Steps between C-alpha positions, in 0.01 A plus 500: 500500500248361240252429780528857629437647149202272452345601828549865427315457171204344684469806731342722231223288337254796516752732328553238227133457446437877484796548270360248252145655519636847447710382193192331358286828552760692311508248209113498501494882491747505205302238312167680567638838396459648845884555523721667251834353429665769706269433800555131483884552484488730811283250692726215405805690611332551837428127516881427442582748783272305734649172389848639567386618848367143571821343387699726737265415790562134424874531451599445864265208542258684736216719383424725800165645586626840395619369165164330445319820590716703259412242219138533574511878497678503159235253366224709631635797315547296182142373527376869515726594208371216283132583589556868412670435180239254389222740584641829402325539176143595600415604142492149352194415287257271664427206273 
């Protein structure tokens, strides 16, 4: 049982990498002032949703192609949301 769970975890390395990068972008946006507290909270909630989906996909020990595709689609949407939220204020003063 432990070997099955470990092998399922290894089936989504790209999802894990993207998840970490997206979380870092949210933190960076918050630190730079590009994201408001509310925007960051919403984006982090979306990241939690993606993480839950990934855990469900891994729960049976086999991550199917459809599950992997679903994860990628959710991460693509999250990526667009992060980009839009970070760049939604076009009136920022240029230093």
